[in-house]
A tleap script that builds the chain and sets N, CA, C and O, in Angstrom:
source leaprc.protein.ff14SB
mol = sequence {
  NMET LYS GLN THR PHE THR LYS ASN LEU LEU
  ILE LYS TYR ILE TYR ASN GLU THR THR ALA
  ALA GLU LYS LEU LEU VAL GLU GLU LYS LEU
  ASN SER ASP TYR GLU LEU TYR GLU TYR TYR
  CYS GLU LEU TYR ASP SER TYR LYS ALA LEU
  PRO LYS VAL THR PHE SER PRO SER GLN GLU
  THR ILE SER ASN ILE LEU SER TYR SER ARG
  SER THR GLN PHE VAL LEU CARG
}
set mol.1.N position { 0.708 -1.352 0.062 }
set mol.1.CA position { -0.211 -0.022 0.359 }
set mol.1.C position { 0.967 1.501 0.068 }
set mol.1.O position { 2.142 1.793 0.286 }
set mol.2.N position { 0.144 1.919 -0.343 }
set mol.2.CA position { 1.400 3.645 -0.675 }
set mol.2.C position { 1.199 4.346 0.440 }
set mol.2.O position { 0.121 4.455 1.025 }
set mol.3.N position { 2.288 4.859 0.765 }
set mol.3.CA position { 2.128 5.735 1.970 }
set mol.3.C position { 1.271 6.887 1.955 }
set mol.3.O position { 1.006 7.465 3.009 }
set mol.4.N position { 0.929 7.174 1.125 }
set mol.4.CA position { -0.282 8.190 0.930 }
set mol.4.C position { -1.360 8.475 0.811 }
set mol.4.O position { -1.935 9.561 0.741 }
set mol.5.N position { -1.832 6.975 0.770 }
set mol.5.CA position { -3.425 6.639 0.354 }
set mol.5.C position { -3.329 6.235 1.710 }
set mol.5.O position { -2.381 5.467 1.880 }
set mol.6.N position { -4.141 6.547 2.986 }
set mol.6.CA position { -4.418 6.281 4.057 }
set mol.6.C position { -5.539 5.401 4.496 }
set mol.6.O position { -6.653 5.534 3.989 }
set mol.7.N position { -5.254 4.347 5.579 }
set mol.7.CA position { -5.950 3.500 6.117 }
set mol.7.C position { -7.507 4.452 6.317 }
set mol.7.O position { -8.616 4.035 5.985 }
set mol.8.N position { -7.302 5.381 6.746 }
set mol.8.CA position { -8.660 6.260 7.226 }
set mol.8.C position { -9.332 6.358 5.816 }
set mol.8.O position { -10.521 6.044 5.770 }
set mol.9.N position { -8.852 6.668 4.916 }
set mol.9.CA position { -9.888 7.295 4.068 }
set mol.9.C position { -10.524 5.494 3.262 }
set mol.9.O position { -11.327 5.445 2.331 }
set mol.10.N position { -10.001 4.454 3.825 }
set mol.10.CA position { -10.577 2.953 2.678 }
set mol.10.C position { -11.863 3.028 3.894 }
set mol.10.O position { -13.066 2.987 3.637 }
set mol.11.N position { -11.161 3.163 5.443 }
set mol.11.CA position { -12.810 3.006 6.600 }
set mol.11.C position { -13.824 4.241 5.999 }
set mol.11.O position { -15.038 4.189 5.803 }
set mol.12.N position { -12.968 5.261 5.801 }
set mol.12.CA position { -14.480 6.608 5.162 }
set mol.12.C position { -15.131 5.902 3.868 }
set mol.12.O position { -16.350 5.844 3.707 }
set mol.13.N position { -14.231 5.392 2.999 }
set mol.13.CA position { -15.084 4.841 1.877 }
set mol.13.C position { -16.207 3.591 2.285 }
set mol.13.O position { -17.347 3.416 1.855 }
set mol.14.N position { -15.502 2.886 3.180 }
set mol.14.CA position { -16.537 1.675 3.456 }
set mol.14.C position { -17.958 2.242 3.811 }
set mol.14.O position { -18.986 1.679 3.435 }
set mol.15.N position { -17.951 3.300 4.500 }
set mol.15.CA position { -18.864 3.634 5.383 }
set mol.15.C position { -19.306 4.909 4.600 }
set mol.15.O position { -19.675 5.883 5.255 }
set mol.16.N position { -19.292 4.960 3.315 }
set mol.16.CA position { -19.709 5.700 2.568 }
set mol.16.C position { -19.277 7.617 3.112 }
set mol.16.O position { -19.986 8.552 2.743 }
set mol.17.N position { -18.652 7.711 3.554 }
set mol.17.CA position { -18.210 8.786 4.530 }
set mol.17.C position { -17.022 9.798 3.044 }
set mol.17.O position { -16.348 10.826 3.120 }
set mol.18.N position { -17.207 9.138 2.262 }
set mol.18.CA position { -16.039 10.423 1.329 }
set mol.18.C position { -16.627 10.908 0.159 }
set mol.18.O position { -17.703 10.622 -0.366 }
set mol.19.N position { -15.672 11.755 -0.191 }
set mol.19.CA position { -16.847 13.202 -1.183 }
set mol.19.C position { -16.430 12.136 -2.113 }
set mol.19.O position { -15.895 11.048 -1.897 }
set mol.20.N position { -16.918 12.889 -3.521 }
set mol.20.CA position { -16.587 12.196 -4.899 }
set mol.20.C position { -15.279 12.545 -5.216 }
set mol.20.O position { -14.702 11.773 -5.981 }
set mol.21.N position { -14.715 13.444 -4.847 }
set mol.21.CA position { -13.217 12.926 -5.530 }
set mol.21.C position { -12.493 11.983 -4.728 }
set mol.21.O position { -11.702 11.225 -5.288 }
set mol.22.N position { -12.724 11.916 -3.053 }
set mol.22.CA position { -12.470 10.957 -2.429 }
set mol.22.C position { -12.762 9.427 -2.898 }
set mol.22.O position { -12.064 8.450 -2.626 }
set mol.23.N position { -13.522 9.441 -3.387 }
set mol.23.CA position { -14.257 8.001 -3.324 }
set mol.23.C position { -13.879 7.620 -4.999 }
set mol.23.O position { -13.812 6.433 -5.318 }
set mol.24.N position { -13.589 8.947 -6.256 }
set mol.24.CA position { -12.730 8.278 -7.069 }
set mol.24.C position { -11.339 7.979 -6.974 }
set mol.24.O position { -11.006 7.074 -7.739 }
set mol.25.N position { -10.453 8.438 -6.299 }
set mol.25.CA position { -9.352 8.297 -5.818 }
set mol.25.C position { -9.757 6.614 -5.188 }
set mol.25.O position { -9.392 5.670 -5.889 }
set mol.26.N position { -10.206 6.439 -4.401 }
set mol.26.CA position { -9.932 5.063 -3.625 }
set mol.26.C position { -10.148 4.024 -4.616 }
set mol.26.O position { -9.745 2.862 -4.561 }
set mol.27.N position { -10.906 4.642 -5.628 }
set mol.27.CA position { -11.527 3.373 -6.640 }
set mol.27.C position { -11.051 3.195 -7.566 }
set mol.27.O position { -11.336 2.111 -8.074 }
set mol.28.N position { -10.366 3.825 -8.110 }
set mol.28.CA position { -8.619 4.072 -8.777 }
set mol.28.C position { -7.578 3.317 -8.314 }
set mol.28.O position { -6.864 2.619 -9.034 }
set mol.29.N position { -7.466 3.447 -7.043 }
set mol.29.CA position { -6.303 2.915 -6.562 }
set mol.29.C position { -7.022 1.571 -6.587 }
set mol.29.O position { -6.559 0.708 -7.333 }
set mol.30.N position { -7.881 1.352 -6.006 }
set mol.30.CA position { -8.126 -0.187 -5.693 }
set mol.30.C position { -8.143 -0.918 -6.982 }
set mol.30.O position { -7.706 -2.069 -6.986 }
set mol.31.N position { -8.736 -0.225 -8.423 }
set mol.31.CA position { -8.230 -0.711 -9.064 }
set mol.31.C position { -6.948 -1.477 -10.128 }
set mol.31.O position { -6.946 -2.299 -11.045 }
set mol.32.N position { -5.571 -0.379 -9.128 }
set mol.32.CA position { -4.819 -0.534 -9.597 }
set mol.32.C position { -3.336 -0.873 -8.739 }
set mol.32.O position { -2.155 -0.593 -8.947 }
set mol.33.N position { -4.030 -1.581 -7.736 }
set mol.33.CA position { -3.023 -2.032 -6.464 }
set mol.33.C position { -3.876 -2.998 -6.087 }
set mol.33.O position { -4.956 -2.633 -5.624 }
set mol.34.N position { -3.565 -4.535 -6.207 }
set mol.34.CA position { -3.716 -5.169 -5.419 }
set mol.34.C position { -3.825 -5.497 -4.323 }
set mol.34.O position { -4.795 -6.085 -3.844 }
set mol.35.N position { -2.376 -5.002 -3.503 }
set mol.35.CA position { -2.380 -5.292 -2.201 }
set mol.35.C position { -3.188 -4.578 -1.634 }
set mol.35.O position { -3.500 -4.861 -0.477 }
set mol.36.N position { -3.716 -3.532 -2.237 }
set mol.36.CA position { -4.492 -2.202 -1.282 }
set mol.36.C position { -6.024 -2.944 -1.497 }
set mol.36.O position { -6.692 -3.157 -0.485 }
set mol.37.N position { -6.495 -3.283 -2.675 }
set mol.37.CA position { -7.841 -4.306 -2.661 }
set mol.37.C position { -7.787 -5.668 -1.577 }
set mol.37.O position { -8.785 -6.258 -1.164 }
set mol.38.N position { -6.679 -5.924 -1.313 }
set mol.38.CA position { -7.082 -7.135 -0.713 }
set mol.38.C position { -7.041 -6.560 0.866 }
set mol.38.O position { -7.780 -7.153 1.652 }
set mol.39.N position { -6.236 -5.454 1.389 }
set mol.39.CA position { -6.605 -5.039 2.601 }
set mol.39.C position { -7.894 -4.582 2.463 }
set mol.39.O position { -8.753 -5.031 3.222 }
set mol.40.N position { -8.140 -3.883 1.744 }
set mol.40.CA position { -9.642 -3.384 1.778 }
set mol.40.C position { -10.375 -4.488 1.839 }
set mol.40.O position { -11.517 -4.218 2.211 }
set mol.41.N position { -10.188 -5.731 1.611 }
set mol.41.CA position { -11.356 -6.623 1.118 }
set mol.41.C position { -11.941 -7.640 2.824 }
set mol.41.O position { -12.895 -8.295 3.244 }
set mol.42.N position { -10.152 -6.987 3.393 }
set mol.42.CA position { -10.378 -7.420 4.897 }
set mol.42.C position { -10.887 -6.938 5.735 }
set mol.42.O position { -11.392 -7.581 6.656 }
set mol.43.N position { -10.903 -5.068 5.612 }
set mol.43.CA position { -11.588 -4.120 6.168 }
set mol.43.C position { -12.981 -4.481 5.726 }
set mol.43.O position { -13.636 -4.590 6.762 }
set mol.44.N position { -13.634 -4.683 4.837 }
set mol.44.CA position { -14.467 -4.765 4.620 }
set mol.44.C position { -15.764 -6.120 5.614 }
set mol.44.O position { -16.838 -6.130 6.215 }
set mol.45.N position { -14.449 -7.209 5.096 }
set mol.45.CA position { -15.485 -8.282 5.564 }
set mol.45.C position { -15.605 -7.655 7.012 }
set mol.45.O position { -16.663 -7.195 7.441 }
set mol.46.N position { -13.981 -7.691 7.985 }
set mol.46.CA position { -14.140 -6.752 9.002 }
set mol.46.C position { -15.579 -6.156 9.420 }
set mol.46.O position { -16.200 -6.467 10.436 }
set mol.47.N position { -16.005 -5.183 8.375 }
set mol.47.CA position { -17.224 -4.109 8.841 }
set mol.47.C position { -18.786 -4.912 8.054 }
set mol.47.O position { -19.780 -4.416 7.524 }
set mol.48.N position { -18.462 -5.990 8.252 }
set mol.48.CA position { -19.687 -6.911 7.802 }
set mol.48.C position { -20.111 -7.620 9.134 }
set mol.48.O position { -21.180 -7.990 9.621 }
set mol.49.N position { -18.845 -7.643 9.488 }
set mol.49.CA position { -18.913 -9.415 10.901 }
set mol.49.C position { -19.253 -8.502 12.036 }
set mol.49.O position { -19.801 -8.998 13.021 }
set mol.50.N position { -18.887 -6.732 11.995 }
set mol.50.CA position { -19.697 -6.199 13.091 }
set mol.50.C position { -21.016 -6.103 13.403 }
set mol.50.O position { -21.624 -6.498 12.408 }
set mol.51.N position { -21.644 -5.844 14.100 }
set mol.51.CA position { -23.161 -6.293 14.655 }
set mol.51.C position { -23.888 -5.040 14.715 }
set mol.51.O position { -23.723 -4.149 15.549 }
set mol.52.N position { -24.871 -5.061 13.560 }
set mol.52.CA position { -25.685 -3.718 13.562 }
set mol.52.C position { -26.510 -3.363 14.705 }
set mol.52.O position { -27.575 -3.929 14.951 }
set mol.53.N position { -25.966 -2.329 15.473 }
set mol.53.CA position { -27.391 -1.739 16.656 }
set mol.53.C position { -27.559 -0.494 16.207 }
set mol.53.O position { -26.958 0.336 15.525 }
set mol.54.N position { -28.592 -0.619 16.817 }
set mol.54.CA position { -29.778 0.689 16.752 }
set mol.54.C position { -29.880 0.846 18.122 }
set mol.54.O position { -29.529 -0.100 18.827 }
set mol.55.N position { -30.267 1.796 18.603 }
set mol.55.CA position { -30.530 2.366 19.996 }
set mol.55.C position { -31.675 3.836 20.098 }
set mol.55.O position { -31.586 5.032 19.818 }
set mol.56.N position { -32.418 3.194 20.497 }
set mol.56.CA position { -33.657 4.175 21.205 }
set mol.56.C position { -33.688 4.130 22.418 }
set mol.56.O position { -33.292 3.171 23.080 }
set mol.57.N position { -34.329 5.519 23.017 }
set mol.57.CA position { -34.729 5.610 23.765 }
set mol.57.C position { -36.378 5.073 24.440 }
set mol.57.O position { -37.412 5.040 23.773 }
set mol.58.N position { -36.292 4.809 25.449 }
set mol.58.CA position { -37.783 4.288 26.112 }
set mol.58.C position { -38.368 5.574 26.053 }
set mol.58.O position { -37.975 6.740 26.033 }
set mol.59.N position { -39.668 4.834 26.027 }
set mol.59.CA position { -40.542 5.973 26.354 }
set mol.59.C position { -40.680 6.916 27.437 }
set mol.59.O position { -41.135 8.040 27.650 }
set mol.60.N position { -40.226 6.191 27.890 }
set mol.60.CA position { -40.133 6.776 29.840 }
set mol.60.C position { -39.123 7.935 29.515 }
set mol.60.O position { -39.471 9.095 29.732 }
set mol.61.N position { -38.386 7.767 29.211 }
set mol.61.CA position { -37.067 8.799 28.930 }
set mol.61.C position { -37.671 9.778 28.289 }
set mol.61.O position { -37.696 10.946 28.676 }
set mol.62.N position { -38.129 9.393 27.388 }
set mol.62.CA position { -38.383 10.507 26.193 }
set mol.62.C position { -39.400 11.366 27.068 }
set mol.62.O position { -39.270 12.568 26.837 }
set mol.63.N position { -40.389 11.062 28.021 }
set mol.63.CA position { -41.635 11.992 28.844 }
set mol.63.C position { -40.430 12.469 29.463 }
set mol.63.O position { -40.325 13.649 29.127 }
set mol.64.N position { -39.408 12.119 30.248 }
set mol.64.CA position { -38.162 12.959 31.072 }
set mol.64.C position { -37.831 13.872 30.583 }
set mol.64.O position { -37.371 14.895 31.091 }
set mol.65.N position { -38.073 13.552 29.248 }
set mol.65.CA position { -37.091 14.943 28.531 }
set mol.65.C position { -38.335 15.886 28.416 }
set mol.65.O position { -38.247 17.017 28.896 }
set mol.66.N position { -39.272 15.555 27.920 }
set mol.66.CA position { -40.102 16.130 27.325 }
set mol.66.C position { -40.385 17.084 28.382 }
set mol.66.O position { -40.186 18.272 28.125 }
set mol.67.N position { -40.859 16.724 29.643 }
set mol.67.CA position { -41.535 17.031 30.850 }
set mol.67.C position { -40.384 17.777 31.310 }
set mol.67.O position { -40.833 18.916 31.182 }
set mol.68.N position { -39.185 17.927 31.767 }
set mol.68.CA position { -37.577 18.693 32.069 }
set mol.68.C position { -38.147 20.287 30.722 }
set mol.68.O position { -38.320 21.442 31.112 }
set mol.69.N position { -38.289 19.888 29.446 }
set mol.69.CA position { -38.036 21.004 28.729 }
set mol.69.C position { -39.737 21.862 28.840 }
set mol.69.O position { -39.796 23.026 28.443 }
set mol.70.N position { -40.553 21.427 29.190 }
set mol.70.CA position { -41.999 22.257 29.392 }
set mol.70.C position { -41.651 22.842 30.529 }
set mol.70.O position { -41.848 24.052 30.637 }
set mol.71.N position { -41.255 22.345 31.253 }
set mol.71.CA position { -40.953 22.922 32.900 }
set mol.71.C position { -39.900 24.294 32.926 }
set mol.71.O position { -40.061 25.193 33.752 }
set mol.72.N position { -38.867 24.315 31.959 }
set mol.72.CA position { -37.556 24.913 31.842 }
set mol.72.C position { -38.335 26.183 30.953 }
set mol.72.O position { -38.023 27.313 31.330 }
set mol.73.N position { -39.280 26.098 29.853 }
set mol.73.CA position { -39.209 27.071 29.456 }
set mol.73.C position { -39.589 28.054 29.304 }
set mol.73.O position { -40.765 28.263 29.604 }
set mol.74.N position { -38.573 29.388 28.633 }
set mol.74.CA position { -38.903 30.274 28.767 }
set mol.74.C position { -40.004 30.895 27.886 }
set mol.74.O position { -40.252 30.742 26.690 }
set mol.75.N position { -40.773 31.880 29.146 }
set mol.75.CA position { -42.632 32.640 28.410 }
set mol.75.C position { -41.694 34.038 28.471 }
set mol.75.O position { -40.930 34.460 29.339 }
set mol.76.N position { -42.143 34.626 27.005 }
set mol.76.CA position { -42.365 35.859 26.555 }
set mol.76.C position { -43.275 36.978 26.327 }
set mol.76.O position { -43.743 37.426 25.280 }
set mol.77.N position { -43.427 37.348 27.629 }
set mol.77.CA position { -44.337 38.695 27.380 }
set mol.77.C position { -43.886 39.925 27.192 }
set mol.77.O position { -44.677 40.852 27.016 }
savepdb mol mol.pdb
quit
């Protein structure tokens, strides 16, 4: 892998967080550098193996936040 090409850029690419220019650069490098492509495949397989976690607050938590918000709101006169 070339030193000018960072591992962080590959990770951004996997998570679809690259700019259009970065995406083109990554795809060009992956097509021309087999060692980089192998590394990308390892990273991508690891990404796919991560559990997909979603977080959502309980209804009680939402109610508490809304209640607090109502109790601290400013009244304009």
